[in-house]
mmCIF file as gemmi writes it, N, C-alpha and C atoms, coordinates in Angstrom:
data_model
loop_
_atom_site.group_PDB
_atom_site.id
_atom_site.type_symbol
_atom_site.label_atom_id
_atom_site.label_alt_id
_atom_site.label_comp_id
_atom_site.label_asym_id
_atom_site.label_entity_id
_atom_site.label_seq_id
_atom_site.pdbx_PDB_ins_code
_atom_site.Cartn_x
_atom_site.Cartn_y
_atom_site.Cartn_z
_atom_site.occupancy
_atom_site.B_iso_or_equiv
_atom_site.pdbx_formal_charge
_atom_site.auth_seq_id
_atom_site.auth_asym_id
_atom_site.pdbx_PDB_model_num
ATOM 1 N N . MET Axp A 1 ? 17.957 -16.962 -11.665 1 0 ? 1 A 1
ATOM 2 C CA . MET Axp A 1 ? 17.012 -17.288 -10.616 1 0 ? 1 A 1
ATOM 3 C C . MET Axp A 1 ? 16.105 -16.095 -10.382 1 0 ? 1 A 1
ATOM 4 N N . GLN Axp A 2 ? 14.837 -16.377 -10.127 1 0 ? 2 A 1
ATOM 5 C CA . GLN Axp A 2 ? 13.863 -15.335 -9.822 1 0 ? 2 A 1
ATOM 6 C C . GLN Axp A 2 ? 13.164 -15.708 -8.523 1 0 ? 2 A 1
ATOM 7 N N . THR Axp A 3 ? 12.81 -14.702 -7.736 1 0 ? 3 A 1
ATOM 8 C CA . THR Axp A 3 ? 12.06 -14.919 -6.514 1 0 ? 3 A 1
ATOM 9 C C . THR Axp A 3 ? 10.66 -14.392 -6.74 1 0 ? 3 A 1
ATOM 10 N N . LEU Axp A 4 ? 9.677 -15.19 -6.357 1 0 ? 4 A 1
ATOM 11 C CA . LEU Axp A 4 ? 8.282 -14.852 -6.574 1 0 ? 4 A 1
ATOM 12 C C . LEU Axp A 4 ? 7.528 -15.074 -5.275 1 0 ? 4 A 1
ATOM 13 N N . THR Axp A 5 ? 6.734 -14.103 -4.868 1 0 ? 5 A 1
ATOM 14 C CA . THR Axp A 5 ? 5.91 -14.231 -3.673 1 0 ? 5 A 1
ATOM 15 C C . THR Axp A 5 ? 4.465 -14.363 -4.118 1 0 ? 5 A 1
ATOM 16 N N . ILE Axp A 6 ? 3.808 -15.434 -3.678 1 0 ? 6 A 1
ATOM 17 C CA . ILE Axp A 6 ? 2.417 -15.673 -4.049 1 0 ? 6 A 1
ATOM 18 C C . ILE Axp A 6 ? 1.628 -16.132 -2.834 1 0 ? 6 A 1
ATOM 19 N N . THR Axp A 7 ? 0.329 -15.962 -2.898 1 0 ? 7 A 1
ATOM 20 C CA . THR Axp A 7 ? -0.579 -16.495 -1.894 1 0 ? 7 A 1
ATOM 21 C C . THR Axp A 7 ? -1.373 -17.604 -2.565 1 0 ? 7 A 1
ATOM 22 N N . ILE Axp A 8 ? -1.385 -18.773 -1.939 1 0 ? 8 A 1
ATOM 23 C CA . ILE Axp A 8 ? -2.066 -19.932 -2.519 1 0 ? 8 A 1
ATOM 24 C C . ILE Axp A 8 ? -3.209 -20.329 -1.596 1 0 ? 8 A 1
ATOM 25 N N . ASN Axp A 9 ? -4.408 -20.462 -2.167 1 0 ? 9 A 1
ATOM 26 C CA . ASN Axp A 9 ? -5.587 -20.806 -1.39 1 0 ? 9 A 1
ATOM 27 C C . ASN Axp A 9 ? -6.151 -22.174 -1.743 1 0 ? 9 A 1
ATOM 28 N N . ASN Axp A 10 ? -5.44 -22.93 -2.536 1 0 ? 10 A 1
ATOM 29 C CA . ASN Axp A 10 ? -5.956 -24.2 -3.036 1 0 ? 10 A 1
ATOM 30 C C . ASN Axp A 10 ? -5.003 -25.32 -2.649 1 0 ? 10 A 1
ATOM 31 N N . ASP Axp A 11 ? -5.506 -26.358 -1.973 1 0 ? 11 A 1
ATOM 32 C CA . ASP Axp A 11 ? -4.666 -27.466 -1.517 1 0 ? 11 A 1
ATOM 33 C C . ASP Axp A 11 ? -4.006 -28.199 -2.672 1 0 ? 11 A 1
ATOM 34 N N . SER Axp A 12 ? -4.703 -28.328 -3.785 1 0 ? 12 A 1
ATOM 35 C CA . SER Axp A 12 ? -4.142 -29.005 -4.953 1 0 ? 12 A 1
ATOM 36 C C . SER Axp A 12 ? -2.943 -28.221 -5.494 1 0 ? 12 A 1
ATOM 37 N N . ALA Axp A 13 ? -3.047 -26.911 -5.523 1 0 ? 13 A 1
ATOM 38 C CA . ALA Axp A 13 ? -1.946 -26.076 -6.002 1 0 ? 13 A 1
ATOM 39 C C . ALA Axp A 13 ? -0.748 -26.181 -5.063 1 0 ? 13 A 1
ATOM 40 N N . ILE Axp A 14 ? -1 -26.212 -3.777 1 0 ? 14 A 1
ATOM 41 C CA . ILE Axp A 14 ? 0.088 -26.348 -2.802 1 0 ? 14 A 1
ATOM 42 C C . ILE Axp A 14 ? 0.783 -27.695 -2.985 1 0 ? 14 A 1
ATOM 43 N N . LYS Axp A 15 ? 0.013 -28.751 -3.205 1 0 ? 15 A 1
ATOM 44 C CA . LYS Axp A 15 ? 0.577 -30.075 -3.436 1 0 ? 15 A 1
ATOM 45 C C . LYS Axp A 15 ? 1.469 -30.071 -4.677 1 0 ? 15 A 1
ATOM 46 N N . THR Axp A 16 ? 1.01 -29.426 -5.734 1 0 ? 16 A 1
ATOM 47 C CA . THR Axp A 16 ? 1.787 -29.336 -6.967 1 0 ? 16 A 1
ATOM 48 C C . THR Axp A 16 ? 3.108 -28.615 -6.725 1 0 ? 16 A 1
ATOM 49 N N . LEU Axp A 17 ? 3.071 -27.533 -5.955 1 0 ? 17 A 1
ATOM 50 C CA . LEU Axp A 17 ? 4.298 -26.802 -5.657 1 0 ? 17 A 1
ATOM 51 C C . LEU Axp A 17 ? 5.267 -27.655 -4.832 1 0 ? 17 A 1
ATOM 52 N N . HIS Axp A 18 ? 4.753 -28.42 -3.891 1 0 ? 18 A 1
ATOM 53 C CA . HIS Axp A 18 ? 5.619 -29.293 -3.1 1 0 ? 18 A 1
ATOM 54 C C . HIS Axp A 18 ? 6.246 -30.378 -3.978 1 0 ? 18 A 1
ATOM 55 N N . GLU Axp A 19 ? 5.508 -30.869 -4.966 1 0 ? 19 A 1
ATOM 56 C CA . GLU Axp A 19 ? 6.061 -31.847 -5.902 1 0 ? 19 A 1
ATOM 57 C C . GLU Axp A 19 ? 7.194 -31.226 -6.726 1 0 ? 19 A 1
ATOM 58 N N . LEU Axp A 20 ? 7.017 -29.984 -7.149 1 0 ? 20 A 1
ATOM 59 C CA . LEU Axp A 20 ? 8.076 -29.29 -7.878 1 0 ? 20 A 1
ATOM 60 C C . LEU Axp A 20 ? 9.307 -29.084 -7.001 1 0 ? 20 A 1
ATOM 61 N N . GLU Axp A 21 ? 9.071 -28.844 -5.712 1 0 ? 21 A 1
ATOM 62 C CA . GLU Axp A 21 ? 10.188 -28.668 -4.787 1 0 ? 21 A 1
ATOM 63 C C . GLU Axp A 21 ? 10.955 -29.979 -4.612 1 0 ? 21 A 1
ATOM 64 N N . LYS Axp A 22 ? 10.235 -31.096 -4.532 1 0 ? 22 A 1
ATOM 65 C CA . LYS Axp A 22 ? 10.889 -32.406 -4.411 1 0 ? 22 A 1
ATOM 66 C C . LYS Axp A 22 ? 11.761 -32.716 -5.619 1 0 ? 22 A 1
ATOM 67 N N . LYS Axp A 23 ? 11.348 -32.222 -6.798 1 0 ? 23 A 1
ATOM 68 C CA . LYS Axp A 23 ? 12.117 -32.446 -8.022 1 0 ? 23 A 1
ATOM 69 C C . LYS Axp A 23 ? 13.243 -31.414 -8.18 1 0 ? 23 A 1
ATOM 70 N N . HIS Axp A 24 ? 13.373 -30.518 -7.203 1 0 ? 24 A 1
ATOM 71 C CA . HIS Axp A 24 ? 14.396 -29.468 -7.184 1 0 ? 24 A 1
ATOM 72 C C . HIS Axp A 24 ? 14.235 -28.459 -8.322 1 0 ? 24 A 1
ATOM 73 N N . PHE Axp A 25 ? 13.003 -28.262 -8.794 1 0 ? 25 A 1
ATOM 74 C CA . PHE Axp A 25 ? 12.73 -27.235 -9.783 1 0 ? 25 A 1
ATOM 75 C C . PHE Axp A 25 ? 12.528 -25.88 -9.113 1 0 ? 25 A 1
ATOM 76 N N . ILE Axp A 26 ? 12.01 -25.897 -7.889 1 0 ? 26 A 1
ATOM 77 C CA . ILE Axp A 26 ? 11.777 -24.662 -7.142 1 0 ? 26 A 1
ATOM 78 C C . ILE Axp A 26 ? 12.215 -24.872 -5.703 1 0 ? 26 A 1
ATOM 79 N N . LYS Axp A 27 ? 12.334 -23.784 -4.969 1 0 ? 27 A 1
ATOM 80 C CA . LYS Axp A 27 ? 12.6 -23.83 -3.537 1 0 ? 27 A 1
ATOM 81 C C . LYS Axp A 27 ? 11.545 -22.959 -2.867 1 0 ? 27 A 1
ATOM 82 N N . ILE Axp A 28 ? 10.853 -23.524 -1.921 1 0 ? 28 A 1
ATOM 83 C CA . ILE Axp A 28 ? 9.822 -22.763 -1.207 1 0 ? 28 A 1
ATOM 84 C C . ILE Axp A 28 ? 10.475 -22.093 0.001 1 0 ? 28 A 1
ATOM 85 N N . VAL Axp A 29 ? 10.377 -20.772 0.058 1 0 ? 29 A 1
ATOM 86 C CA . VAL Axp A 29 ? 10.927 -19.993 1.155 1 0 ? 29 A 1
ATOM 87 C C . VAL Axp A 29 ? 9.766 -19.573 2.033 1 0 ? 29 A 1
ATOM 88 N N . LYS Axp A 30 ? 9.81 -19.942 3.276 1 0 ? 30 A 1
ATOM 89 C CA . LYS Axp A 30 ? 8.68 -19.713 4.174 1 0 ? 30 A 1
ATOM 90 C C . LYS Axp A 30 ? 8.63 -18.293 4.736 1 0 ? 30 A 1
ATOM 91 N N . ASN Axp A 31 ? 9.791 -17.702 5.034 1 0 ? 31 A 1
ATOM 92 C CA . ASN Axp A 31 ? 9.81 -16.383 5.675 1 0 ? 31 A 1
ATOM 93 C C . ASN Axp A 31 ? 9.7 -15.27 4.649 1 0 ? 31 A 1
ATOM 94 N N . ILE Axp A 32 ? 8.787 -14.364 4.912 1 0 ? 32 A 1
ATOM 95 C CA . ILE Axp A 32 ? 8.613 -13.195 4.051 1 0 ? 32 A 1
ATOM 96 C C . ILE Axp A 32 ? 8.985 -11.964 4.866 1 0 ? 32 A 1
ATOM 97 N N . ASN Axp A 33 ? 10.061 -11.322 4.46 1 0 ? 33 A 1
ATOM 98 C CA . ASN Axp A 33 ? 10.509 -10.124 5.159 1 0 ? 33 A 1
ATOM 99 C C . ASN Axp A 33 ? 10.263 -8.868 4.327 1 0 ? 33 A 1
ATOM 100 N N . GLU Axp A 34 ? 9.597 -9.052 3.223 1 0 ? 34 A 1
ATOM 101 C CA . GLU Axp A 34 ? 9.317 -7.949 2.302 1 0 ? 34 A 1
ATOM 102 C C . GLU Axp A 34 ? 8.189 -7.083 2.857 1 0 ? 34 A 1
ATOM 103 N N . ARG Axp A 35 ? 8.375 -5.801 2.816 1 0 ? 35 A 1
ATOM 104 C CA . ARG Axp A 35 ? 7.341 -4.868 3.258 1 0 ? 35 A 1
ATOM 105 C C . ARG Axp A 35 ? 6.752 -4.224 2.015 1 0 ? 35 A 1
ATOM 106 N N . THR Axp A 36 ? 5.615 -4.707 1.593 1 0 ? 36 A 1
ATOM 107 C CA . THR Axp A 36 ? 5.016 -4.236 0.359 1 0 ? 36 A 1
ATOM 108 C C . THR Axp A 36 ? 3.498 -4.327 0.434 1 0 ? 36 A 1
ATOM 109 N N . PRO Axp A 37 ? 2.783 -3.434 -0.228 1 0 ? 37 A 1
ATOM 110 C CA . PRO Axp A 37 ? 1.328 -3.488 -0.228 1 0 ? 37 A 1
ATOM 111 C C . PRO Axp A 37 ? 0.781 -4.717 -0.947 1 0 ? 37 A 1
ATOM 112 N N . ALA Axp A 38 ? 1.62 -5.402 -1.705 1 0 ? 38 A 1
ATOM 113 C CA . ALA Axp A 38 ? 1.171 -6.585 -2.425 1 0 ? 38 A 1
ATOM 114 C C . ALA Axp A 38 ? 0.966 -7.776 -1.5 1 0 ? 38 A 1
ATOM 115 N N . ILE Axp A 39 ? 1.546 -7.728 -0.316 1 0 ? 39 A 1
ATOM 116 C CA . ILE Axp A 39 ? 1.429 -8.832 0.643 1 0 ? 39 A 1
ATOM 117 C C . ILE Axp A 39 ? 0.577 -8.354 1.808 1 0 ? 39 A 1
ATOM 118 N N . PRO Axp A 40 ? -0.521 -9.065 2.106 1 0 ? 40 A 1
ATOM 119 C CA . PRO Axp A 40 ? -1.446 -8.577 3.133 1 0 ? 40 A 1
ATOM 120 C C . PRO Axp A 40 ? -0.996 -8.867 4.563 1 0 ? 40 A 1
ATOM 121 N N . SER Axp A 41 ? 0.294 -8.709 4.843 1 0 ? 41 A 1
ATOM 122 C CA . SER Axp A 41 ? 0.761 -8.91 6.212 1 0 ? 41 A 1
ATOM 123 C C . SER Axp A 41 ? 1.682 -7.753 6.581 1 0 ? 41 A 1
ATOM 124 N N . GLY Axp A 42 ? 1.859 -7.547 7.852 1 0 ? 42 A 1
ATOM 125 C CA . GLY Axp A 42 ? 2.735 -6.48 8.307 1 0 ? 42 A 1
ATOM 126 C C . GLY Axp A 42 ? 1.99 -5.166 8.475 1 0 ? 42 A 1
ATOM 127 N N . ALA Axp A 43 ? 2.751 -4.169 8.871 1 0 ? 43 A 1
ATOM 128 C CA . ALA Axp A 43 ? 2.183 -2.846 9.118 1 0 ? 43 A 1
ATOM 129 C C . ALA Axp A 43 ? 1.907 -2.131 7.805 1 0 ? 43 A 1
ATOM 130 N N . PRO Axp A 44 ? 0.895 -1.279 7.777 1 0 ? 44 A 1
ATOM 131 C CA . PRO Axp A 44 ? 0.605 -0.515 6.56 1 0 ? 44 A 1
ATOM 132 C C . PRO Axp A 44 ? 1.753 0.433 6.223 1 0 ? 44 A 1
ATOM 133 N N . LEU Axp A 45 ? 1.901 0.743 4.944 1 0 ? 45 A 1
ATOM 134 C CA . LEU Axp A 45 ? 2.916 1.698 4.521 1 0 ? 45 A 1
ATOM 135 C C . LEU Axp A 45 ? 2.478 3.117 4.831 1 0 ? 45 A 1
ATOM 136 N N . SER Axp A 46 ? 3.472 3.961 5.137 1 0 ? 46 A 1
ATOM 137 C CA . SER Axp A 46 ? 3.163 5.385 5.304 1 0 ? 46 A 1
ATOM 138 C C . SER Axp A 46 ? 2.953 5.981 3.908 1 0 ? 46 A 1
ATOM 139 N N . VAL Axp A 47 ? 2.475 7.195 3.858 1 0 ? 47 A 1
ATOM 140 C CA . VAL Axp A 47 ? 2.251 7.867 2.573 1 0 ? 47 A 1
ATOM 141 C C . VAL Axp A 47 ? 3.582 8.001 1.825 1 0 ? 47 A 1
ATOM 142 N N . ASP Axp A 48 ? 4.652 8.374 2.526 1 0 ? 48 A 1
ATOM 143 C CA . ASP Axp A 48 ? 5.965 8.511 1.89 1 0 ? 48 A 1
ATOM 144 C C . ASP Axp A 48 ? 6.463 7.172 1.345 1 0 ? 48 A 1
ATOM 145 N N . GLU Axp A 49 ? 6.296 6.106 2.124 1 0 ? 49 A 1
ATOM 146 C CA . GLU Axp A 49 ? 6.707 4.78 1.667 1 0 ? 49 A 1
ATOM 147 C C . GLU Axp A 49 ? 5.9 4.349 0.445 1 0 ? 49 A 1
ATOM 148 N N . PHE Axp A 50 ? 4.612 4.645 0.464 1 0 ? 50 A 1
ATOM 149 C CA . PHE Axp A 50 ? 3.755 4.299 -0.671 1 0 ? 50 A 1
ATOM 150 C C . PHE Axp A 50 ? 4.183 5.068 -1.925 1 0 ? 50 A 1
ATOM 151 N N . GLN Axp A 51 ? 4.459 6.349 -1.783 1 0 ? 51 A 1
ATOM 152 C CA . GLN Axp A 51 ? 4.898 7.157 -2.924 1 0 ? 51 A 1
ATOM 153 C C . GLN Axp A 51 ? 6.227 6.639 -3.47 1 0 ? 51 A 1
ATOM 154 N N . GLU Axp A 52 ? 7.139 6.248 -2.605 1 0 ? 52 A 1
ATOM 155 C CA . GLU Axp A 52 ? 8.42 5.686 -3.04 1 0 ? 52 A 1
ATOM 156 C C . GLU Axp A 52 ? 8.203 4.364 -3.781 1 0 ? 52 A 1
ATOM 157 N N . TRP Axp A 53 ? 7.277 3.559 -3.287 1 0 ? 53 A 1
ATOM 158 C CA . TRP Axp A 53 ? 6.947 2.288 -3.941 1 0 ? 53 A 1
ATOM 159 C C . TRP Axp A 53 ? 6.414 2.539 -5.346 1 0 ? 53 A 1
ATOM 160 N N . ILE Axp A 54 ? 5.568 3.549 -5.5 1 0 ? 54 A 1
ATOM 161 C CA . ILE Axp A 54 ? 5.024 3.915 -6.811 1 0 ? 54 A 1
ATOM 162 C C . ILE Axp A 54 ? 6.145 4.38 -7.739 1 0 ? 54 A 1
ATOM 163 N N . LEU Axp A 55 ? 7.048 5.224 -7.239 1 0 ? 55 A 1
ATOM 164 C CA . LEU Axp A 55 ? 8.158 5.711 -8.064 1 0 ? 55 A 1
ATOM 165 C C . LEU Axp A 55 ? 9.028 4.552 -8.553 1 0 ? 55 A 1
ATOM 166 N N . GLN Axp A 56 ? 9.306 3.601 -7.671 1 0 ? 56 A 1
ATOM 167 C CA . GLN Axp A 56 ? 10.111 2.437 -8.067 1 0 ? 56 A 1
ATOM 168 C C . GLN Axp A 56 ? 9.378 1.61 -9.111 1 0 ? 56 A 1
ATOM 169 N N . ALA Axp A 57 ? 8.09 1.423 -8.933 1 0 ? 57 A 1
ATOM 170 C CA . ALA Axp A 57 ? 7.303 0.643 -9.887 1 0 ? 57 A 1
ATOM 171 C C . ALA Axp A 57 ? 7.29 1.307 -11.265 1 0 ? 57 A 1
ATOM 172 N N . GLU Axp A 58 ? 7.239 2.626 -11.294 1 0 ? 58 A 1
ATOM 173 C CA . GLU Axp A 58 ? 7.224 3.34 -12.571 1 0 ? 58 A 1
ATOM 174 C C . GLU Axp A 58 ? 8.546 3.217 -13.316 1 0 ? 58 A 1
ATOM 175 N N . LYS Axp A 59 ? 9.628 2.943 -12.606 1 0 ? 59 A 1
ATOM 176 C CA . LYS Axp A 59 ? 10.948 2.798 -13.226 1 0 ? 59 A 1
ATOM 177 C C . LYS Axp A 59 ? 11.192 1.388 -13.769 1 0 ? 59 A 1
ATOM 178 N N . MET Axp A 60 ? 10.352 0.453 -13.389 1 0 ? 60 A 1
ATOM 179 C CA . MET Axp A 60 ? 10.531 -0.936 -13.818 1 0 ? 60 A 1
ATOM 180 C C . MET Axp A 60 ? 10.163 -1.087 -15.292 1 0 ? 60 A 1
ATOM 181 N N . PRO Axp A 61 ? 10.828 -2.021 -15.988 1 0 ? 61 A 1
ATOM 182 C CA . PRO Axp A 61 ? 10.485 -2.242 -17.393 1 0 ? 61 A 1
ATOM 183 C C . PRO Axp A 61 ? 9.069 -2.803 -17.524 1 0 ? 61 A 1
ATOM 184 N N . THR Axp A 62 ? 8.449 -2.515 -18.654 1 0 ? 62 A 1
ATOM 185 C CA . THR Axp A 62 ? 7.09 -2.985 -18.886 1 0 ? 62 A 1
ATOM 186 C C . THR Axp A 62 ? 7.045 -3.88 -20.119 1 0 ? 62 A 1
ATOM 187 N N . VAL Axp A 63 ? 5.989 -4.665 -20.219 1 0 ? 63 A 1
ATOM 188 C CA . VAL Axp A 63 ? 5.743 -5.484 -21.405 1 0 ? 63 A 1
ATOM 189 C C . VAL Axp A 63 ? 4.281 -5.299 -21.79 1 0 ? 63 A 1
ATOM 190 N N . SER Axp A 64 ? 3.998 -5.536 -23.046 1 0 ? 64 A 1
ATOM 191 C CA . SER Axp A 64 ? 2.612 -5.425 -23.492 1 0 ? 64 A 1
ATOM 192 C C . SER Axp A 64 ? 1.809 -6.597 -22.938 1 0 ? 64 A 1
ATOM 193 N N . LEU Axp A 65 ? 0.506 -6.446 -22.903 1 0 ? 65 A 1
ATOM 194 C CA . LEU Axp A 65 ? -0.361 -7.51 -22.424 1 0 ? 65 A 1
ATOM 195 C C . LEU Axp A 65 ? -0.228 -8.747 -23.297 1 0 ? 65 A 1
ATOM 196 N N . GLU Axp A 66 ? -0.121 -8.552 -24.602 1 0 ? 66 A 1
ATOM 197 C CA . GLU Axp A 66 ? 0.019 -9.687 -25.52 1 0 ? 66 A 1
ATOM 198 C C . GLU Axp A 66 ? 1.321 -10.441 -25.252 1 0 ? 66 A 1
ATOM 199 N N . GLU Axp A 67 ? 2.416 -9.701 -25.016 1 0 ? 67 A 1
ATOM 200 C CA . GLU Axp A 67 ? 3.703 -10.328 -24.74 1 0 ? 67 A 1
ATOM 201 C C . GLU Axp A 67 ? 3.657 -11.093 -23.412 1 0 ? 67 A 1
ATOM 202 N N . ALA Axp A 68 ? 3.03 -10.493 -22.397 1 0 ? 68 A 1
ATOM 203 C CA . ALA Axp A 68 ? 2.914 -11.154 -21.099 1 0 ? 68 A 1
ATOM 204 C C . ALA Axp A 68 ? 2.1 -12.444 -21.224 1 0 ? 68 A 1
ATOM 205 N N . LYS Axp A 69 ? 1.009 -12.406 -21.983 1 0 ? 69 A 1
ATOM 206 C CA . LYS Axp A 69 ? 0.197 -13.613 -22.188 1 0 ? 69 A 1
ATOM 207 C C . LYS Axp A 69 ? 0.992 -14.687 -22.914 1 0 ? 69 A 1
ATOM 208 N N . SER Axp A 70 ? 1.776 -14.293 -23.896 1 0 ? 70 A 1
ATOM 209 C CA . SER Axp A 70 ? 2.59 -15.243 -24.642 1 0 ? 70 A 1
ATOM 210 C C . SER Axp A 70 ? 3.638 -15.894 -23.743 1 0 ? 70 A 1
ATOM 211 N N . ILE Axp A 71 ? 4.316 -15.083 -22.935 1 0 ? 71 A 1
ATOM 212 C CA . ILE Axp A 71 ? 5.331 -15.611 -22.015 1 0 ? 71 A 1
ATOM 213 C C . ILE Axp A 71 ? 4.678 -16.552 -21.01 1 0 ? 71 A 1
ATOM 214 N N . TRP Axp A 72 ? 3.539 -16.15 -20.442 1 0 ? 72 A 1
ATOM 215 C CA . TRP Axp A 72 ? 2.853 -16.993 -19.479 1 0 ? 72 A 1
ATOM 216 C C . TRP Axp A 72 ? 2.42 -18.308 -20.114 1 0 ? 72 A 1
ATOM 217 N N . SER Axp A 73 ? 1.946 -18.275 -21.325 1 0 ? 73 A 1
ATOM 218 C CA . SER Axp A 73 ? 1.517 -19.486 -22.018 1 0 ? 73 A 1
ATOM 219 C C . SER Axp A 73 ? 2.684 -20.462 -22.151 1 0 ? 73 A 1
ATOM 220 N N . GLN Axp A 74 ? 3.848 -19.948 -22.52 1 0 ? 74 A 1
ATOM 221 C CA . GLN Axp A 74 ? 5.031 -20.799 -22.65 1 0 ? 74 A 1
ATOM 222 C C . GLN Axp A 74 ? 5.437 -21.374 -21.298 1 0 ? 74 A 1
ATOM 223 N N . LYS Axp A 75 ? 5.459 -20.551 -20.274 1 0 ? 75 A 1
ATOM 224 C CA . LYS Axp A 75 ? 5.852 -21.004 -18.927 1 0 ? 75 A 1
ATOM 225 C C . LYS Axp A 75 ? 4.848 -22.016 -18.387 1 0 ? 75 A 1
ATOM 226 N N . ARG Axp A 76 ? 3.568 -21.792 -18.656 1 0 ? 76 A 1
ATOM 227 C CA . ARG Axp A 76 ? 2.53 -22.713 -18.186 1 0 ? 76 A 1
ATOM 228 C C . ARG Axp A 76 ? 2.723 -24.091 -18.817 1 0 ? 76 A 1
ATOM 229 N N . LYS Axp A 77 ? 3.02 -24.109 -20.108 1 0 ? 77 A 1
ATOM 230 C CA . LYS Axp A 77 ? 3.254 -25.382 -20.79 1 0 ? 77 A 1
ATOM 231 C C . LYS Axp A 77 ? 4.425 -26.136 -20.147 1 0 ? 77 A 1
ATOM 232 N N . LEU Axp A 78 ? 5.492 -25.405 -19.804 1 0 ? 78 A 1
ATOM 233 C CA . LEU Axp A 78 ? 6.63 -26.034 -19.137 1 0 ? 78 A 1
ATOM 234 C C . LEU Axp A 78 ? 6.249 -26.575 -17.766 1 0 ? 78 A 1
ATOM 235 N N . LEU Axp A 79 ? 5.49 -25.793 -17.009 1 0 ? 79 A 1
ATOM 236 C CA . LEU Axp A 79 ? 5.05 -26.239 -15.679 1 0 ? 79 A 1
ATOM 237 C C . LEU Axp A 79 ? 4.214 -27.503 -15.779 1 0 ? 79 A 1
ATOM 238 N N . VAL Axp A 80 ? 3.267 -27.516 -16.707 1 0 ? 80 A 1
ATOM 239 C CA . VAL Axp A 80 ? 2.407 -28.682 -16.881 1 0 ? 80 A 1
ATOM 240 C C . VAL Axp A 80 ? 3.251 -29.892 -17.281 1 0 ? 80 A 1
ATOM 241 N N . LYS Axp A 81 ? 4.189 -29.672 -18.177 1 0 ? 81 A 1
ATOM 242 C CA . LYS Axp A 81 ? 5.061 -30.762 -18.637 1 0 ? 81 A 1
ATOM 243 C C . LYS Axp A 81 ? 5.857 -31.347 -17.47 1 0 ? 81 A 1
ATOM 244 N N . HIS Axp A 82 ? 6.392 -30.49 -16.6 1 0 ? 82 A 1
ATOM 245 C CA . HIS Axp A 82 ? 7.229 -30.946 -15.503 1 0 ? 82 A 1
ATOM 246 C C . HIS Axp A 82 ? 6.457 -31.519 -14.322 1 0 ? 82 A 1
ATOM 247 N N . THR Axp A 83 ? 5.163 -31.284 -14.258 1 0 ? 83 A 1
ATOM 248 C CA . THR Axp A 83 ? 4.385 -31.786 -13.117 1 0 ? 83 A 1
ATOM 249 C C . THR Axp A 83 ? 3.635 -33.065 -13.457 1 0 ? 83 A 1
ATOM 250 N N . LYS Axp A 84 ? 3.754 -33.555 -14.68 1 0 ? 84 A 1
ATOM 251 C CA . LYS Axp A 84 ? 3.059 -34.786 -15.049 1 0 ? 84 A 1
ATOM 252 C C . LYS Axp A 84 ? 3.944 -35.973 -14.81 1 0 ? 84 A 1
């Protein structure tokens, strides 16, 4: 299982996500308790918190752009298949 936080600005996309939830492919979690610069809510990070966030990000595994595009292409095909 993976948890993903996204901001959706399109009603059609929200409808698609709700359809996936009805099919039990995903679960939509409404409460966001994460304190991160990636989410435009909550109090700003201090300089120390920001530096710690950068250090953690640098320790995370990386993938090449080509590999990321390939993985996304495969996942997109699955999403399209399951939403039709």
